[in-house]
N, C-alpha and C positions, 0 to 999 in steps of 0.2 A: 805658863804660857801656852801649854797644848790646849788650853781651855779657850783665851785669846784665836788661837789659831784657827781651831773648829770652829770657832763664831764668824771668822773670818769666809769660813769656806761657807759657812751654811748661807751666810749674808748673799755671797756672790753667784750661788747656785739658787738662791733664791730668786734675785733679780734676773737671770736668765731664762727661769724658767715663770716667770710671772704672764698672764694672759697679754693677749695679742693689745688688748684694749687700755691698759695700764702703760702709761709713760715712764720710762727710768733712762735716766742720763747716770753714765759713769764718767766722776771727773776727778781732775785732784791737781796739785800744785808740786812741782820739787823744785827749789829753794837752798842753795848753797851757793857759800861765800869762804874764803880764805879768808882770814884777817889778821893783825898782829895787836896782839890785848897787853895789857898797864894794868894793873890792878895793884900795883905797889910791889911787887916783889921783884920787877923786871920784866922786862917784853917778851912776850912767845907766841909763836904762829901756830895757828887750829884752822881745821876747815869745819864749820858750824853749819846742819839742817836747821833752817828758821824754818819752822813748823812747820817743813813739807807735810803732805798729805795725800789722800786719798779716798773717796767714797763712792756711794748710792744713792740717791735720789730719784723719787718720783711721785706720781699721783695716781689714780683710778678714780674713774666715774664711780659712784656709788648710787645717783639718782639724777635729776634736772635739777640743775645749783646745788648740787652737795659732791665732793670727792676725796678720798680719804687722800693723806700728804705723810711723804717719811719721809727721813734722812738717815743715815751711817756713815761716820766718816772718820778715819782713825788718824791719828800723826807717824808719821813714819823718819825714823831719824836714821838719814841717808850718810852719817862720818862716824856715828856710834860703833864701835869695834864688838861692842857686847850685843848678841843675837836674843839676850833675854830682854831688854829693854827697849827692842827696837821699837815697840808698838804701844800706842797711847790713845787710848777713846780721846774724842771729839765730841762734835754735835751729835747726838743719835736720837731720835723721836721721833712719835707717830700722832698725827691728829685730823683734824676734820677742816673743808674750806668749803665756805659759801657766800650768801648774799650778806651772813650773820658777821663774818671776817674768817678769823683764824684759831683755829684752839690746838696747841702742841702737847703732847706729855710725853718727859723723858727727861733727859741729858741736854740743855741748852744753855744760851748767854743769857745773861739776867738784861733785863729792859733798859736800867742803866748802859750795861757795853755795847748793847745795840744803840742808843742812843748816839754813839758818837760817829756816828757813820762810816765814810770814810776821809776823815779827819786827819788821822794820824797818818804821815808823811814816811814814816818811817816805823810801819810794822812790823810787827816778827821781829825787827834788828836790837841791837843794844840800847836803840832811842826808841823801844815802842815803849808808851805810851803811862803802860804799867809799871816798868820800874819806879817812875816818881807816884804815880795816882795809885789812890787804891780803889777796888772796885771793879776790876776786870777782872769779872767772875764767869767759870763756866760751871754750872751745877747741875747734879742730879736732882731726883726727887722733885722736880720742879713743874710748874703749869702755866703756862703760856699763851695769853688773848691777846691779839692785833684784830683791833674794827680796822674793818674797809676805811678806805682814805674819803676824806671830805674835803674837799676845796683844796689840797694839798694836806689836811691835816690827817693825822695818826694815833691811836694811845695804844702805847704797849703796856701790858701790866703780867708781871712773873709773882706766882706763887710757891712758896719753897717749904715743902711740907716738913715736922718737927722730927719727923721719922724714927723718934725714941721718945718713952715718959718726960724723960728729965732734960727736954729740951723744945726751943719756943718755934715756931713757925716765924718765917721772915716776909720782904714783902719788896719788891722792886718795880716801880713807876715811871713812863716817858709819853712826853706830848713831843712829836717831832713834825716840822712841817718844809714841804720839798722833798725833792730827788735827791738823794745821797750821792748818788755818782753827780752831780749837777748838770746830767745833759736836755733834763726834760724842765727843770729849773735854774735858773742864776742864785739862789738862796738855797743853803740845808739850814733848819735851826731846832732845838731840840732844847727840853729841861726833862733832867730826870729825877730820880729819889730812890733810895735803899732806905730799907729800916731793917737792922738786925740783918744783913745779910752779912755772915762770917766775922760778926761781931761787930759792925758796922755802920753807920748813920753817916749816910751821906748824899750832898746835894750836889746838881754837875748843872752845867748852862754849854750849849755849843753851837758856836755859828761859822759859817764858813760857805764862801762865795768867790765870784770870780767878777773881778774889776779890771778896765783899760788889759784883759787877756793874763791878768796875774792870780793866780788860785791864791785867795788868804783865807788866813783859819783864826779861832780862837776860842779857848776853851777857861771856864773859870769854873773851880770846885772848892767846896770846904767839905770834911770831915772831919770826924768824930770816931774814937770808941764807943759802943751801945753804951756803956758804966759811964760815960761823959767825961773819962781819966784824959785822955789826948788829942786835943784840937790840933787841927790844921787847915789853912786856906792856901790855896795854890792858883795859877792861870797858865796858859799854852799859847804861845802865838807862833804860829807857821807862815811858809809863804812858798809856792811853786810857780814856775813859770819854764814855758813850754818855747825852745826854739830847733822848729821842724821834728827830728827822730830825736833829738835831746830833751830832757827836763830838769832843769837846775832847784834846788829845794833848800830851804833851812828851816829851823826847828829851835824854837828855846820854852823851856818848861821848868817850872820852880813848885819847891812846893814848902810853904814858911810852915813850921811846928811851932805851938805856944811855949814849949820848954826847950826848945831851942836846936839846933841841927837841922838845920833850913838843909834841901836836895834841889840839886839844881842838875840840868842834861841840856847842853847845847850841839846840836848837828847839822852838818851840812852834807847833801849828797848830789848824785847827778846819776842819773838813768840813760841809758841809750835805750831806744826801740828797736828791734830787729824787723818784726813782725805781730800781728795782731795779740800771740803767744806769747811770744819771748823778749826776755829786756836785760843787757846787761846794768849792772849799777856796781857805785863806789860810792863810802859812804866816812865818813869821821864824827864820833861822838867823846863827847869828853862832860864824865860827871865828876859832881863838887857836894861834900856836903861838910858838913863844919868838925874839926877835930877828927875827920874820915879821910883817908888817903885817896887822892883823886886817883877817877878810873879812865883811859884813855882805849880807844878802840877805833881801827882805822884797816881797814875789808874792802873788797874787789868781791862781785858775785855774779851770778845766773837765775834769772825765774822764770823758770817755765812752765804756764800754765796747761792742763787737757780737759 
């Protein structure tokens, strides 16, 4: 823990002492909810820190058309009583960006994870798609390459080093189309795959767009263990609709395993935007799995970005 604190202090001091030509941004998010949780042994109330985080990111011009870019981000648990578990490393990398695209080295989301864009309407909550679909990986020992956008098309590739003599390298790749925020385009779409990433082979297709003021999204995923022992196919559908400062949303996700034990999650929620950086929200999530105890979550929270 002392090493983590020292690393954080060094990172912040470095950011503050960078040359004037460097672009530096300190950013973060505090996302805390109060929720009722029922996982089969009776309900209880808990305070959840939903991937609250802070970080430093920026760039510095190296020469005409070339700059160095970096990010150092940590997850902070605002509800945990244990000081020893309060910090967790997130995306942390350094790289180069220019006309050729962008190359990043360090810990980063895989290309497949990045390919979801902003599809997940309940990201970081109990209905986060990672609770049903495999492949939501943030891994170290990685090299990520992003091409420039050509007519809204972009290719993302991740190479994961084997890191030991008895391990194998792994790969992740994606092709995306459009703007994931749906501000510059009305549609975002992607196709992605993992090969032996954390022992899984995955193919994923994502589509999100706006129709008559409603944001609609869908995802299809097929996955199997790298040895072919466990196959599964799943899909996700969701919708969001804005009414003034309110956003109503719903999401349904299921994964059907060849061996049985199908897993399903259904959620509804509402967001209320206080200002550009702050929103209040409420949600209800129900998770069901064959021959397993159903799980239910009901919560309200606040999400502040800086």
